[in-house]
C-alpha positions as CSV (number, residue, x, y, z in Angstrom):
1,X,271.7,124.9,63.4
2,X,273.5,121.9,64.9
3,X,276.4,124.1,65.8
4,X,274.0,126.6,67.4
5,X,272.5,123.9,69.6
6,X,276.0,122.5,70.4
7,X,277.1,125.9,71.6
8,X,274.0,126.4,73.6
9,X,274.5,123.1,75.3
10,X,278.3,123.5,75.8
11,X,278.2,127.0,77.3
12,X,277.3,126.9,80.9
13,X,274.6,129.2,82.2
14,X,277.0,131.1,84.4
15,X,279.1,131.9,81.3
16,X,276.2,133.1,79.3
17,X,274.3,134.9,81.9
18,X,277.4,136.4,83.7
19,X,278.3,136.6,87.3
20,X,276.2,139.7,87.9
21,X,272.9,137.9,87.9
22,X,273.3,134.3,89.2
23,X,277.0,133.8,89.6
24,X,278.9,132.3,92.4
25,X,278.3,135.4,94.6
26,X,274.6,135.7,94.1
27,X,272.7,132.4,93.3
28,X,274.8,130.2,95.6
29,X,274.1,132.5,98.5
30,X,270.4,132.5,97.9
31,X,270.5,128.7,97.4
32,X,272.4,128.3,100.7
33,X,270.0,130.5,102.5
34,X,266.9,128.8,101.2
35,X,268.2,125.3,102.1
36,X,266.8,123.8,105.3
37,X,268.2,121.5,107.9
38,X,267.6,117.9,107.3
39,X,264.5,116.6,109.2
40,X,264.9,114.6,112.4
41,X,264.6,110.8,111.7
42,X,262.5,110.4,114.8
43,X,260.0,112.9,113.7
44,X,259.8,111.3,110.3
45,X,259.2,107.9,111.9
46,X,256.5,109.2,114.2
47,X,254.8,111.1,111.3
48,X,254.9,108.0,109.1
49,X,253.6,105.7,111.8
50,X,250.7,107.8,113.0
51,X,249.7,109.7,109.9
52,X,247.3,107.0,108.6
53,X,245.7,106.3,112.0
54,X,242.5,108.5,112.4
55,X,242.7,108.1,116.2
56,X,246.2,109.6,116.3
57,X,245.4,112.6,114.1
58,X,245.5,115.2,116.9
59,X,247.0,118.6,117.1
60,X,250.6,118.6,118.1
61,X,252.9,121.4,119.1
62,X,254.4,123.5,116.3
63,X,252.0,122.0,113.7
64,X,251.6,125.5,112.0
65,X,255.4,125.7,111.7
66,X,255.5,122.3,110.0
67,X,252.7,123.4,107.6
68,X,254.5,126.6,106.8
69,X,257.7,124.8,106.1
70,X,255.9,122.4,103.8
71,X,254.4,125.3,101.8
72,X,257.8,127.0,101.6
73,X,259.4,123.8,100.3
74,X,256.7,123.5,97.6
75,X,257.2,127.1,96.6
76,X,260.9,126.7,96.5
77,X,260.6,123.7,94.2
78,X,258.4,125.6,91.8
79,X,260.7,128.6,91.8
80,X,263.7,126.4,91.1
81,X,261.9,124.8,88.1
82,X,261.0,128.2,86.8
83,X,264.6,129.5,87.3
84,X,265.9,126.5,85.3
85,X,263.5,127.2,82.5
86,X,264.4,130.9,82.4
87,X,268.1,130.1,82.4
88,X,267.7,127.6,79.5
89,X,265.6,130.1,77.5
90,X,268.0,133.0,78.2
91,X,271.0,130.9,77.3
92,X,269.5,130.0,73.9
93,X,268.5,133.6,73.2
94,X,272.0,135.0,74.2
95,X,273.7,132.3,72.1
96,X,271.5,133.3,69.1
97,X,272.4,136.9,69.6
98,X,276.1,136.1,69.8
99,X,275.8,134.2,66.6
100,X,273.9,137.0,64.9
101,X,276.3,139.8,66.0
102,X,279.7,137.9,66.2
103,X,279.9,135.4,63.4
104,X,277.6,137.1,61.0
105,X,274.5,135.4,59.7
106,X,272.6,135.7,56.5
107,X,269.2,137.2,56.2
108,X,267.6,133.8,55.9
109,X,269.4,132.5,59.0
110,X,268.5,135.6,61.0
111,X,264.8,135.2,60.0
112,X,265.0,131.6,61.1
113,X,266.5,132.6,64.4
114,X,263.7,135.1,64.9
115,X,261.1,132.4,64.2
116,X,262.8,130.0,66.7
117,X,262.8,132.8,69.3
118,X,259.1,133.4,68.7
119,X,258.4,129.7,68.9
120,X,260.2,129.5,72.2
121,X,258.3,132.4,73.7
122,X,255.1,131.0,72.4
123,X,255.9,127.6,74.1
124,X,256.7,129.4,77.3
125,X,253.3,131.2,77.2
126,X,251.5,128.0,76.4
127,X,253.2,126.2,79.3
128,X,252.1,129.0,81.7
129,X,248.5,128.9,80.3
130,X,248.4,125.1,80.7
131,X,249.5,125.4,84.3
132,X,246.8,128.0,84.9
133,X,244.2,125.9,83.1
134,X,245.1,122.8,85.1
135,X,244.8,124.8,88.3
136,X,241.8,127.1,88.4
137,X,240.2,126.8,85.0
138,X,239.3,123.2,85.4
139,X,236.9,123.9,88.3
140,X,235.5,126.8,86.3
141,X,235.0,124.7,83.3
142,X,233.2,122.0,85.3
143,X,231.0,124.6,86.9
144,X,230.2,126.1,83.4
145,X,229.5,122.6,82.1
146,X,227.1,121.9,85.0
147,X,225.4,125.2,84.4
148,X,225.0,124.4,80.6
149,X,223.5,121.0,81.5
150,X,221.0,122.6,83.8
151,X,220.1,125.2,81.2
152,X,219.7,122.4,78.6
153,X,217.5,120.4,81.0
154,X,215.3,123.5,81.6
155,X,215.1,124.2,77.9
156,X,213.9,120.6,77.2
157,X,211.3,120.9,79.9
158,X,210.1,124.2,78.5
159,X,209.9,122.7,75.0
160,X,207.8,119.8,76.3
161,X,205.5,122.1,78.1
162,X,205.2,124.3,75.0
163,X,204.5,121.2,72.9
164,X,201.7,120.1,75.3
165,X,200.2,123.6,75.1
166,X,200.3,123.6,71.3
167,X,198.6,120.3,71.2
168,X,195.8,121.5,73.4
169,X,195.6,124.7,71.3
170,X,195.3,122.7,68.1
171,X,192.6,120.5,69.7
172,X,190.6,123.5,70.7
173,X,191.1,125.2,67.4
174,X,189.9,122.0,65.6
175,X,186.8,121.9,67.7
176,X,186.1,125.6,67.2
177,X,186.7,125.2,63.4
178,X,184.2,122.3,63.2
179,X,181.6,124.2,65.3
180,X,182.1,127.3,63.0
181,X,181.6,125.1,59.9
182,X,178.4,123.7,61.3
183,X,177.1,127.1,62.3
184,X,178.0,128.5,58.8
185,X,176.2,125.6,57.1
186,X,173.2,126.1,59.4
187,X,173.2,129.8,58.7
188,X,173.3,129.2,54.9
189,X,170.4,126.7,55.1
190,X,168.3,129.1,57.3
191,X,169.1,132.0,54.9
192,X,168.0,129.9,51.9
193,X,164.8,128.8,53.7
194,X,163.9,132.4,54.7
195,X,164.7,133.6,51.1
196,X,162.3,130.9,49.7
197,X,159.6,131.9,52.3
198,X,160.1,135.6,51.5
199,X,159.9,134.9,47.7
200,X,156.8,132.9,48.1
201,X,155.2,135.6,50.3
202,X,156.1,138.2,47.7
203,X,154.6,136.1,44.9
204,X,151.4,135.5,46.9
205,X,151.1,139.1,47.7
206,X,151.6,140.2,44.1
207,X,149.0,137.6,43.0
208,X,146.6,138.9,45.6
209,X,147.2,142.5,44.5
210,X,146.6,141.5,40.8
211,X,143.4,139.6,41.8
212,X,142.1,142.6,43.7
213,X,142.9,144.8,40.8
214,X,140.9,142.5,38.5
215,X,143.7,141.0,36.4
216,X,142.4,138.1,34.3
217,X,145.8,136.3,34.4
218,X,145.8,136.5,38.2
219,X,142.2,135.1,38.3
220,X,143.1,132.3,36.0
221,X,146.2,131.5,38.0
222,X,144.1,131.4,41.2
223,X,141.5,129.2,39.5
224,X,144.2,126.8,38.4
225,X,145.7,126.6,41.9
226,X,142.3,125.9,43.4
227,X,141.5,123.3,40.8
228,X,144.9,121.5,41.4
229,X,144.3,121.6,45.1
230,X,140.8,120.3,44.7
231,X,142.0,117.5,42.3
232,X,144.7,116.4,44.8
233,X,142.1,116.3,47.6
234,X,139.6,114.3,45.5
235,X,142.4,111.8,44.5
236,X,143.4,111.3,48.1
237,X,139.7,110.7,49.1
238,X,139.3,108.3,46.2
239,X,142.4,106.4,47.3
240,X,141.1,106.3,50.9
241,X,137.6,105.0,49.6
242,X,139.3,102.3,47.5
243,X,141.4,101.2,50.4
244,X,138.2,101.1,52.6
245,X,136.4,99.0,50.1
246,X,139.3,96.5,50.0
247,X,139.2,96.2,53.7
248,X,135.4,95.7,53.9
249,X,135.7,93.1,51.1
250,X,138.4,91.2,53.0
251,X,136.5,91.3,56.2
252,X,133.0,90.3,54.8
253,X,132.9,88.7,51.4
254,X,136.3,86.9,51.4
255,X,135.5,85.2,54.7
256,X,132.0,83.9,53.8
257,X,131.7,80.1,53.3
258,X,128.4,79.1,51.7
259,X,126.0,76.5,53.2
260,X,126.4,73.0,51.9
261,X,130.0,73.5,51.0
262,X,132.7,72.0,53.2
263,X,136.2,73.1,53.6
264,X,137.7,70.5,51.3
265,X,135.3,71.5,48.4
266,X,136.4,75.1,48.9
267,X,140.0,74.1,48.6
268,X,139.3,71.8,45.6
269,X,137.8,74.7,43.6
270,X,134.3,75.5,42.2
271,X,132.4,72.6,40.6
272,X,130.8,74.6,37.9
273,X,134.0,75.4,35.9
274,X,137.3,77.1,35.8
275,X,135.8,80.6,35.4
276,X,134.1,80.5,38.8
277,X,131.1,82.6,38.0
278,X,128.3,80.0,38.1
279,X,128.0,80.0,41.9
280,X,126.2,82.7,43.9
281,X,129.2,83.4,46.0
282,X,131.4,83.8,43.0
283,X,128.8,86.1,41.5
284,X,129.1,88.2,44.6
285,X,132.9,88.5,44.0
286,X,132.4,89.5,40.4
287,X,129.6,92.0,41.4
288,X,131.9,93.6,44.0
289,X,134.8,94.0,41.4
290,X,132.4,95.5,38.9
291,X,131.0,97.8,41.5
292,X,134.5,99.1,42.4
293,X,135.4,99.6,38.8
294,X,132.1,101.4,38.0
295,X,132.3,103.7,41.0
296,X,135.9,104.5,40.3
297,X,135.2,105.2,36.6
298,X,132.2,107.3,37.4
299,X,133.9,109.5,39.9
300,X,137.0,109.9,37.7
301,X,134.8,110.9,34.8
302,X,132.8,113.4,36.9
303,X,136.1,114.8,38.2
304,X,137.6,115.2,34.7
305,X,134.5,116.8,33.3
306,X,134.3,119.2,36.3
307,X,137.9,120.2,36.0
308,X,137.6,120.8,32.2
309,X,134.4,122.8,32.6
310,X,135.9,124.9,35.4
311,X,139.1,125.5,33.4
312,X,137.1,126.6,30.3
313,X,134.3,128.5,32.2
314,X,134.7,132.3,32.5
315,X,132.9,132.8,35.7
316,X,133.5,131.6,39.3
317,X,130.0,130.1,39.9
318,X,131.2,126.6,39.3
319,X,133.1,126.6,42.6
C-alpha cells in the first residue's frame, strides 16, 4: 500500500493522464487563454479608497464589465479546484489499474483496491453533496424549520383551545348529571307516593264494596276505624281541657292572696303545718287538684266503657 501511494505521488499527472487530455498542447493553451491581464494599480487604489464610502458608491463606466470579470474569476477558481481533484482521483485510479494489470496482485489486494476506489468515489460524492447542502439546502432547511415551528405553535394553540372546550363540556356534563340525579330521585319519590295513594284508594274501595255487600269482617273493620278515630279525637279534647284548666288555675287560684296575710307570711309558709291543708286557700288548691283528677278519671272510664261496649256490641246503634 505504501508503494502504491508512493507511485501515485511520484508519477506526475501528465504522465498518468497522457498528453491527449491535459498535456502541454491542451491544458496550457486553455490556461493561457483563461488568464487575464493584471489589473491597473490606479483602479485598485481608487476602488480600495472609495469602496467603503457610501457617498462615493455611484455607478461608473464599465461596471457591468467589472462584475462580469469578477464572476468569471470565481468560476475559473472553482473549475481549477475541481480539475485538481479530478486529476488526483484519476491518477490514483490509473495507478491502481497499472498495479492490478502489470505487477499482478492477489485476490485480497484487488479486493482492497476496489474498496479504496469505492471509498474515494463515496468521498467525492459526499464532498459534492456537502457543497450543495451548504449552498441551497441551508436556506431550505431554515425555511422548513420555521414552518415546523409555526405548525407546532398552531398545534399548541389548538390543544389549549380543545382543553378549554373539554373543561366547559365537563362542567356542563356535571351539572346535567346532578340535575338528572335530582329529577330521578324526585320521580322515584313521586312514584312511591302515588303508589301508596293508589294502594290506599284500592283498599278503601274494596272495604266499601265489602261493606255494601254486607261482609261482617268489613263492618267490624269500619267500626274499629271509627272507634280509633273517635278515641284519638276524645284524647285530644281531654288534653286541651286539661291544658285549659291549668291555665285557668294559674290565672285565678295561684294569683289569689287571702285577706289578713301579708307577702312575708306568704313567703314564710302556712302557719298551720307542713301539709298546707288547714287554710281555706290551701283547701281550694286541694279541691282543684281533686276535681281535675276526678274529671279525668270519670271521662277516661266512660270512654273505656264506651269503646269496650261498642267493640263487643253487634249493632251500630251505639254510634
